[in-house]
Every structure is written in structure tokens, then in C-alpha cells.
C-alpha positions as CSV (number, residue, x, y, z in Angstrom):
1,M,21.6,18.7,-3.9
2,A,23.2,16.8,-6.6
3,S,21.9,15.3,-9.4
4,L,22.0,11.6,-9.5
5,P,22.3,9.1,-12.4
6,L,19.0,8.1,-14.2
7,G,20.0,4.5,-14.1
8,P,18.0,1.8,-16.1
9,H,15.1,2.8,-14.7
10,H,15.4,6.6,-16.1
11,P,16.0,5.7,-19.4
12,P,17.0,9.1,-21.7
13,P,14.3,10.8,-24.5
14,P,14.2,9.0,-28.1
15,P,15.9,10.9,-30.4
16,G,14.5,14.2,-31.5
17,H,12.5,14.9,-28.3
18,D,13.9,17.5,-26.5
19,A,12.9,17.9,-22.7
20,A,15.1,20.5,-22.2
21,A,13.4,22.5,-24.9
22,A,10.0,22.3,-23.5
23,A,11.5,23.9,-19.9
24,A,13.2,26.4,-21.7
25,A,9.9,27.5,-23.2
26,L,8.9,28.5,-20.0
27,N,11.6,30.8,-19.9
28,L,12.0,29.8,-15.6
29,A,15.3,31.4,-14.7
30,P,16.2,29.5,-11.5
31,P,15.1,32.0,-8.8
32,P,17.7,33.3,-6.5
33,R,18.5,31.7,-3.3
34,T,16.6,32.6,-0.1
35,E,16.7,31.8,3.4
36,L,14.2,28.9,2.9
37,A,15.7,27.2,0.0
38,D,18.9,27.1,2.4
39,N,16.7,25.7,4.6
40,K,15.2,23.4,2.7
41,Q,18.8,22.1,1.5
42,A,20.1,21.5,4.8
43,S,22.6,17.9,5.8
44,A,20.5,16.4,8.7
45,D,23.6,14.6,9.0
46,V,25.9,17.1,10.6
47,G,27.6,16.0,13.7
48,N,28.2,17.6,16.8
49,E,28.4,21.7,17.3
50,P,29.1,23.7,20.2
51,V,25.5,23.5,22.0
52,T,26.1,20.0,22.4
53,G,26.3,19.8,26.1
54,H,24.4,22.9,26.8
55,V,21.8,23.4,29.3
56,I,18.6,25.3,28.4
57,S,15.7,25.2,31.6
58,T,12.4,27.0,31.7
59,T,9.6,27.1,34.2
60,I,6.1,25.6,33.8
61,G,2.5,25.5,35.8
62,G,1.9,28.5,38.1
63,K,-1.3,29.4,36.6
64,N,-4.8,28.5,38.2
65,G,-3.1,27.6,41.2
66,E,-0.3,24.8,39.6
67,P,2.8,25.1,41.4
68,K,5.4,26.3,39.5
69,Q,8.2,23.3,37.9
70,T,11.5,23.8,36.5
71,L,12.6,21.7,33.8
72,S,16.4,21.5,32.5
73,Y,17.4,19.8,29.0
74,M,20.8,19.3,28.0
75,A,21.9,18.9,24.6
76,E,23.2,15.6,23.9
77,R,23.6,16.3,20.0
78,V,23.1,18.1,17.0
79,V,20.4,16.2,14.3
80,G,19.4,18.7,12.2
81,T,20.8,22.7,11.1
82,G,19.9,25.3,8.6
83,S,19.5,28.9,8.7
84,F,15.8,28.1,10.6
85,G,18.2,27.2,13.2
86,I,19.3,23.9,15.2
87,V,17.3,20.8,16.1
88,F,19.3,19.0,18.8
89,Q,18.7,15.9,20.8
90,A,18.1,16.8,24.6
91,K,17.0,15.1,28.0
92,C,15.3,16.4,30.5
93,L,17.0,16.5,33.7
94,E,14.2,15.9,36.2
95,T,12.9,12.9,34.1
96,S,15.0,11.6,32.0
97,E,12.8,11.6,28.8
98,T,14.6,11.8,25.5
99,V,13.1,15.1,23.2
100,A,14.1,16.8,20.2
101,I,14.3,20.8,20.7
102,K,13.8,23.1,17.4
103,K,15.6,26.5,18.6
104,V,14.7,29.4,16.2
105,L,15.7,32.6,16.2
106,Q,13.2,34.9,16.8
107,D,12.0,37.7,15.8
108,K,10.0,39.6,17.9
109,R,8.2,41.7,15.1
110,F,6.2,37.9,13.9
111,K,4.7,35.4,15.7
112,N,6.1,31.9,14.8
113,R,3.8,30.3,12.5
114,E,5.1,26.7,13.4
115,L,4.7,27.0,16.6
116,Q,0.9,28.1,16.4
117,L,0.5,25.7,13.6
118,M,1.6,22.8,16.0
119,R,-0.5,24.1,18.8
120,T,-3.5,23.2,17.1
121,M,-2.1,19.5,15.6
122,A,-2.5,16.0,17.7
123,H,-2.6,12.9,15.6
124,P,-0.4,9.5,16.1
125,N,1.5,10.6,12.5
126,V,1.9,13.9,13.2
127,I,5.0,15.1,15.9
128,S,3.9,16.5,19.2
129,L,4.7,19.8,20.5
130,K,5.7,19.1,24.4
131,Q,6.3,22.5,25.5
132,C,7.3,25.6,24.3
133,F,9.6,28.4,25.6
134,F,11.9,31.3,24.8
135,S,15.5,31.6,25.7
136,S,17.7,34.8,25.1
137,T,21.6,35.4,24.5
138,S,24.1,37.5,26.2
139,R,23.8,39.3,22.5
140,D,20.1,40.0,23.3
141,E,19.0,37.6,20.5
142,L,15.8,35.7,21.3
143,F,14.8,32.2,20.3
144,L,11.9,29.5,20.1
145,N,12.4,26.6,21.8
146,L,9.6,24.0,20.5
147,V,10.8,20.3,22.4
148,M,8.6,18.0,20.7
149,E,8.8,14.3,21.2
150,Y,12.1,12.4,20.2
151,V,11.8,10.0,17.1
152,P,15.4,8.4,16.1
153,E,15.2,8.1,12.4
154,S,14.1,9.4,9.1
155,L,12.6,7.8,6.3
156,Y,15.5,9.5,4.3
157,G,18.0,7.3,7.2
158,V,15.9,4.4,6.4
159,L,16.1,4.3,2.4
160,R,20.2,5.7,3.2
161,H,20.6,2.2,5.1
162,Y,18.7,-0.2,2.1
163,S,21.4,2.0,-0.5
164,N,24.0,1.6,1.1
165,V,23.4,-3.1,2.0
166,N,22.6,-2.5,-1.8
167,Q,18.5,-3.7,-1.0
168,R,15.1,-2.7,-1.9
169,M,13.2,-1.9,1.0
170,P,10.7,-4.3,1.5
171,L,7.4,-4.1,-0.2
172,I,5.3,-4.7,3.8
173,F,7.1,-1.5,4.9
174,V,6.7,1.1,1.8
175,K,2.8,0.2,2.4
176,L,3.3,0.5,6.1
177,Y,5.4,3.9,6.0
178,T,3.2,5.5,2.7
179,Y,-0.1,4.9,4.5
180,Q,0.5,6.9,7.3
181,I,2.2,9.1,5.9
182,F,-1.3,9.5,4.1
183,R,-2.7,9.4,7.2
184,G,-1.0,12.1,8.2
185,L,-1.3,13.8,5.4
186,A,-5.6,13.4,5.8
187,Y,-5.2,14.9,9.5
188,I,-3.9,17.9,8.4
189,H,-5.8,18.2,5.4
190,T,-9.2,17.9,6.8
191,G,-8.4,18.8,9.8
192,P,-6.6,21.7,11.0
193,G,-6.7,22.8,6.9
194,V,-2.5,23.1,6.8
195,C,-0.9,22.2,4.1
196,H,2.6,21.3,5.0
197,R,4.5,22.0,2.1
198,D,7.7,20.4,2.6
199,L,7.0,16.7,2.1
200,K,10.2,14.5,1.8
201,P,12.2,11.4,3.3
202,Q,14.1,13.8,5.6
203,N,10.6,15.1,6.7
204,I,9.2,11.9,7.8
205,L,10.2,10.3,11.0
206,V,10.3,6.9,12.2
207,D,10.3,4.2,15.2
208,P,12.4,1.7,14.4
209,L,10.6,-0.3,17.1
210,T,7.1,-0.2,16.0
211,H,7.3,1.5,13.1
212,Q,5.2,4.2,13.6
213,V,5.3,7.6,10.9
214,K,4.8,10.7,11.6
215,L,5.3,13.8,10.0
216,C,7.9,16.5,11.0
217,D,8.7,20.1,10.3
218,F,6.5,22.4,9.8
219,G,8.4,25.5,9.7
220,S,6.8,25.7,5.5
221,A,3.1,24.5,6.7
222,K,0.8,27.0,6.2
223,V,-3.4,26.8,6.2
224,L,-4.0,27.5,2.8
225,V,-6.6,30.4,2.1
226,K,-8.8,30.3,-1.3
227,G,-8.0,32.7,-3.2
228,E,-4.5,34.0,-0.9
229,A,-1.9,33.7,-3.0
230,N,1.2,32.3,-1.9
231,I,5.1,31.8,-2.6
232,S,5.5,29.3,-5.1
233,Y,9.1,28.8,-4.7
234,I,8.5,26.7,-1.9
235,C,9.4,22.7,-1.0
236,S,12.6,20.5,-1.6
237,R,13.5,20.5,-5.7
238,Y,13.1,16.7,-6.1
239,Y,9.6,16.4,-4.3
240,R,8.5,20.3,-5.8
241,A,4.7,20.1,-7.8
242,P,5.0,21.0,-10.9
243,E,2.3,24.0,-10.5
244,L,4.6,25.2,-8.1
245,I,7.5,25.2,-10.9
246,F,5.1,26.6,-13.1
247,G,5.0,29.6,-10.3
248,A,1.2,29.0,-9.6
249,T,0.7,30.6,-6.1
250,E,-3.0,29.7,-5.6
251,Y,-2.1,26.2,-5.5
252,T,-3.8,23.7,-2.6
253,T,-2.6,20.8,-0.3
254,S,-2.6,18.9,-3.8
255,I,1.1,19.8,-3.7
256,D,1.5,17.4,-0.6
257,I,0.0,14.6,-2.6
258,W,2.6,14.8,-5.4
259,S,5.5,15.1,-2.9
260,A,3.7,11.8,-1.7
261,G,3.3,10.3,-4.8
262,C,7.6,11.4,-5.3
263,V,8.3,9.7,-1.4
264,L,6.3,6.3,-2.6
265,A,8.3,6.2,-6.1
266,E,11.5,6.5,-4.3
267,L,10.8,3.9,-1.7
268,L,9.9,1.4,-4.7
269,L,12.9,2.8,-6.5
270,G,15.6,3.0,-4.0
271,Q,16.4,6.7,-5.4
272,P,15.0,9.6,-6.4
273,L,11.8,9.9,-9.3
274,F,12.6,12.9,-10.2
275,P,16.3,14.4,-9.9
276,G,16.6,17.9,-10.9
277,D,19.4,19.4,-10.3
278,S,18.2,23.2,-11.1
279,A,14.4,24.2,-10.9
280,V,14.3,24.2,-15.1
281,N,15.7,20.7,-15.1
282,Q,13.4,19.7,-11.9
283,L,10.9,20.1,-14.7
284,V,12.6,18.3,-17.7
285,E,12.6,15.4,-15.1
286,I,8.9,15.1,-14.9
287,I,8.7,15.6,-18.7
288,K,10.8,12.6,-19.3
289,V,7.8,10.8,-17.3
290,L,4.6,12.1,-17.8
291,G,5.4,13.6,-21.1
292,T,4.5,17.2,-22.5
293,P,1.7,18.3,-20.3
294,T,-1.5,19.5,-22.4
295,R,-3.0,23.1,-22.4
296,E,-5.7,21.8,-20.5
297,E,-3.3,20.1,-17.6
298,I,-1.5,23.8,-17.9
299,R,-4.2,25.6,-17.6
300,C,-4.9,23.7,-14.2
301,M,-1.5,24.4,-13.0
302,N,-0.8,27.7,-13.8
303,P,-3.3,29.5,-15.9
304,G,-0.8,32.1,-17.3
305,Y,0.9,29.5,-19.6
306,T,-1.3,28.2,-21.6
307,E,-0.1,29.8,-24.9
308,F,3.4,28.7,-24.7
309,R,4.4,25.8,-27.3
310,F,5.9,23.0,-26.3
311,P,7.8,20.2,-27.8
312,Q,5.7,17.0,-27.4
313,I,7.0,14.4,-25.6
314,K,5.5,10.9,-25.5
315,A,5.0,10.0,-21.6
316,H,6.9,6.4,-20.7
317,P,4.7,4.0,-19.5
318,W,4.6,3.3,-15.6
319,H,5.4,-0.2,-15.9
320,K,8.6,0.3,-18.0
321,I,9.9,2.7,-15.1
322,F,9.5,-0.1,-12.1
323,H,11.1,-3.7,-12.3
324,K,8.7,-6.0,-13.8
325,R,8.1,-7.7,-9.9
326,M,6.5,-4.5,-9.0
327,P,2.4,-5.4,-8.0
328,P,0.3,-3.8,-10.3
329,E,-1.3,-1.9,-7.3
330,A,1.3,0.0,-6.3
331,I,1.9,1.5,-9.7
332,D,-1.3,2.7,-9.9
333,L,-1.5,4.3,-7.1
334,T,1.9,5.9,-7.8
335,S,0.2,7.0,-11.5
336,R,-2.9,8.0,-9.5
337,L,-0.7,10.8,-7.3
338,L,1.7,12.3,-10.0
339,Q,-0.9,13.8,-11.9
340,Y,-0.5,17.1,-13.8
341,S,-3.5,18.2,-12.9
342,P,-3.5,19.2,-9.3
343,S,-8.2,18.1,-8.9
344,F,-6.8,14.7,-10.7
345,R,-4.6,13.8,-7.8
346,C,-6.6,11.6,-5.4
347,T,-6.8,12.9,-1.9
348,A,-5.0,11.6,1.3
349,L,-7.8,9.9,2.7
350,E,-8.4,8.0,-0.9
351,A,-5.1,7.4,-0.6
352,C,-5.7,5.2,2.2
353,T,-8.5,3.1,0.4
354,H,-6.0,2.1,-2.5
355,P,-6.3,-2.0,-2.7
356,F,-2.3,-1.4,-3.0
357,F,-2.8,-1.1,1.2
358,D,-5.2,-4.3,1.4
359,E,-2.4,-6.3,3.2
360,L,-1.9,-4.5,6.1
361,R,-6.3,-4.4,6.6
362,E,-5.9,-8.0,6.8
363,P,-6.7,-9.5,10.3
364,N,-3.4,-11.6,11.2
365,A,-1.6,-8.7,9.0
366,R,1.7,-8.2,10.8
367,L,5.4,-6.6,11.2
368,P,8.3,-9.7,9.4
369,N,9.2,-9.9,12.8
370,G,6.1,-10.7,14.1
371,R,5.3,-8.2,16.2
372,P,1.9,-6.0,16.5
373,L,1.9,-3.4,12.9
374,P,1.4,0.1,14.7
375,P,-1.9,1.4,15.0
376,L,-3.9,2.3,11.9
377,Y,-7.2,3.0,11.9
378,N,-7.3,5.3,15.2
379,F,-8.3,8.1,12.6
380,K,-9.8,11.7,14.8
381,Q,-11.7,14.5,12.7
382,E,-10.2,13.8,9.0
383,L,-13.2,11.0,8.6
384,A,-15.5,14.3,9.3
385,G,-17.4,14.8,6.4
386,A,-16.5,11.5,4.6
387,S,-18.6,9.0,2.9
388,P,-19.7,5.6,4.8
389,D,-18.8,3.7,2.0
390,L,-15.3,5.1,2.6
391,I,-15.4,4.5,5.8
392,N,-16.1,1.1,5.5
393,K,-13.0,1.0,3.3
394,L,-10.9,3.0,5.2
395,I,-12.1,0.7,9.0
396,P,-11.9,-3.4,8.0
397,E,-14.6,-5.3,9.9
398,H,-12.3,-6.8,12.4
399,A,-10.9,-3.2,13.5
400,R,-14.5,-2.3,13.6
401,R,-15.7,-5.2,16.1
402,Q,-12.7,-4.7,18.4
403,S,-13.3,-0.9,18.6
404,V,-17.2,-1.5,19.3
405,M,-16.3,-3.6,21.9
406,E,-13.0,-1.6,24.0
407,I,-15.5,1.5,23.5
408,W,-18.0,-0.6,25.1
409,G,-16.0,-2.2,27.8
410,K,-14.4,1.6,29.1
411,D,-16.6,4.3,28.8
412,R,-20.7,3.3,28.0
413,S,-21.4,7.2,27.4
414,A,-18.8,6.8,24.2
415,W,-20.6,3.7,22.8
416,W,-23.8,5.6,22.9
417,E,-22.2,9.1,21.5
418,L,-20.4,6.3,19.1
419,M,-23.6,5.0,17.9
420,K,-25.5,8.3,17.4
421,S,-22.9,9.6,15.2
422,L,-23.5,6.3,13.3
423,V,-27.3,7.1,13.0
424,I,-26.9,10.3,11.9
425,R,-24.5,9.3,9.7
426,L,-26.0,6.6,7.9
427,Y,-29.9,8.8,8.0
428,I,-28.1,11.3,6.0
429,F,-26.5,8.7,3.6
430,H,-29.7,7.0,2.8
431,N,-32.4,9.8,3.4
432,A,-31.3,13.3,2.9
433,G,-29.1,12.5,-0.4
434,G,-25.7,12.8,1.5
435,N,-26.5,16.7,1.6
436,M,-27.7,17.3,5.2
437,P,-25.7,19.2,7.7
438,V,-24.8,16.7,11.1
439,R,-26.3,19.8,13.3
440,K,-29.2,19.8,11.3
441,C,-30.0,15.8,11.0
442,A,-29.3,15.7,14.8
443,A,-32.1,18.1,15.2
444,Y,-34.4,16.4,12.4
445,L,-34.2,12.5,14.0
446,T,-34.8,14.2,17.9
447,Q,-38.1,16.0,16.6
448,R,-39.0,12.9,14.8
449,F,-38.2,10.5,17.1
450,A,-38.4,12.1,20.8
451,V,-40.7,10.4,23.5
452,R,-43.3,13.0,24.3
453,G,-42.3,15.0,27.2
454,T,-38.8,14.6,26.6
455,G,-37.5,16.6,24.5
456,K,-34.4,15.0,23.1
457,I,-33.0,11.8,22.8
458,G,-29.7,11.0,24.4
459,N,-28.9,15.0,24.2
460,L,-28.6,14.6,20.4
């Protein structure tokens, strides 16, 4: 991917400050090109390929007495390609539904990690898997076909549109898109425990009518296990966290937070914040903005590099990187995301509570065309373990009232479950110092308040 010009927001370092020397001190040779690297640098605009017009059929059902059903998909156009395989838009001939199909060559010796992860995920801001099936060719090659919901636009395409007309993205869309990115990350990080590892505008889909955002392409994603080594040459260069450049192998989901910070900055600036043209130059671009990392920051990224000496370069003030009319909340959030020390970056859920997104929480918040915002408060298990204070910040009072009334009108048993959950969490927060497990608290409250002879209250 070619380097972009720095532009006025990326001034060169002061005379006497050699950012390249700081990177050279790392002795970072660009790693060899790999299948993964080629995959992630592939362009999404590849035009039509011979796959167009091809029909793939599969049979579903047939289990537990269900009738079998044949579904046929006709490929309409290619929307992405790389060493991983191909992604194309297709139409189901039986239902006329438009879908996206990712077709990848499957090694029979291994399970497909992307398929395993996608089967565990269901969230409004994560692309959903509809079906999967295998197909083969005349050369006895086995392909895995992942049938997913189709979203017609990517954040990369939206950015390119505004760039072509020489305009900045309206701030309401920056807030709306970024907020949903963090919602999706909060879900995959705290629910399935997945790290995306390749968050970038090309892997963030946008519905142009509703402006709902969905994270996609989990081909690099992985459940990170503490103490277990992972490859460091991961994530597309512009969005690669500095600990990865330093060769860290025991990183955390905070690498996704760094990537999200880069995406936010790109939406605000209209171009990438760190446009490095190599692994070493990527660090140079980061140092130009954040300054030379301290020894403690280097230790947090990779303890093996603490003895290196780096030329001291001062951080460039964030307010000078963005234009003068940039809201201070936007600058503050960006600075909290783009920290050298992974543990100093805020979590995805904490980012959602930032004042930068307060406009989205207003009762009368609407899209510029007057239509309602996409759903923003239908949280799932990402709120597990969140404090009542954090939940209060995430879900405004008007949304809580609406949610409660909807539950009351639809399902009285769900109402009781909601009230029960609130009682338990409030008790834990106020009476147990926030340290009592939910199950233990439920059993304790049952024992304390149950009517004699009943044993349980509402099946606590």
C-alpha cells in the first residue's frame, strides 16, 4: 500500500530530531512477505472475475425430521479477493435474498478458525453467518463457503466518497460509526473473547440507508489466551499497534483499540494518521506524533527492547494535528485510544461512555435526513460484569424507560428476569463491595428473603 503524503496535519519533526533513527535502533528488518500479509493488503475493488454467473448449490435441513431443502446461490459480482480466496455478492435463487459469500480453499487437515468464531457470535454490530457449506472442483480442491448477510458499503468506500468530493465526513457520522465500532469490539472482546487483529476501514461495513455498522472479516481473528504466544506480524500496517511493531507475541485485545483509534483519527482527518510505507517507517510515523516512547512504555510493549537507546523526540500536540474547529472531546478520545502502553488504552466499553458520543444519547437524536438512528442500546453479554455506574452512562434514561416498557408489553416473565438482574447487581455493588459472584449473590438473596416453605424467589 503506497504511503500517502503527510499533509498539513503531519508536520515534519523539528530539525535535529531523527525519527527514523529511533526506529532503526530497533533493528527492525521488514519481515518476509507472507500469505497473511498479501491477504490483508488486497484491494476490495477487483471488478468482475470468471466466478460471476457461477451457481453453487447446497442442501440444508434433514436433521431431527426436518425436511431437506436445496438452496442455490448465483454469483453476481466479486467484491474482494486475496490469497485467502474470494468474496462475492450472490443471490439465493429460491428466496431472492442477496448475500455475501466468502469462498476459501480449505486444508482438510485443519479446522477453519474463522468459521468456528463466527458460529459463536451474534450481535447487531458484527456480520452474521447465515450458512456454511463445502464445495469442490474438478481438481479435487475443497472450498469452504461462508454465507453471510450482505452489507453494500464499507467504511473505506464512505471515506473515499468524501475524499473524492473534497469534503470531511460530517461529525455526526464520525460519532455514529465509531460508537458502533466500539460496541462491536466490546461484544467480541467480552463475549466470545475474540481479538479481531485486522480492524481497518475495509473491514467495517456500513448500511447506507440505516447507517448501521458491522465488523467483518474474521480471517485473522483469534481467541487470545494469556501466556500463549501469537504471531506479531498481524494487522494491516496503518492500523498496526506499536507493540506488534516491537515484535510482541503476548499482546491483548488492546491492539484492536489502537486500530480503532487509527480509524477514528482517519475519519476526523480524511486520511490515515500513520501512513507508513514499511514496518520500520510505520514506527517513524507513530513517533512523529506520540514522541519517543519512554523506557516504561517500551517495557509494556515488549520487555526485550528496554535496553535500546532512542533519540528523544517530543510528542506533537494533538490539537495541532487536527484542525482548529475540532471538538476537544474528539481529540481527547483519540489520545486515550492511541497510547503506547496497551494497559493505558481505554476498553471498548469505556470508549462508548466517552462524552464525544453524548450527542447520540440525546432523546431527540436523529440522522441528518430526520430518520432515527440505528439501534444503539440493545446490548448483549458485553455488559456482563459492568458496574451500574457504567451501565447508567451507556444507556440513557429515555432508552431505559423505552426498553422496560417494551419488555413489560411483550413478556412479563422477561420483566421479572430484568428486575431480578437489577436487584442482584445493585446488591453486589452497594452491599458486597462489588466482589460477590452473581450466582453466589442470587443464592444468598434467595436464602435471606424467601418466604418460609417456598425455598426460592422467582427461581433466583
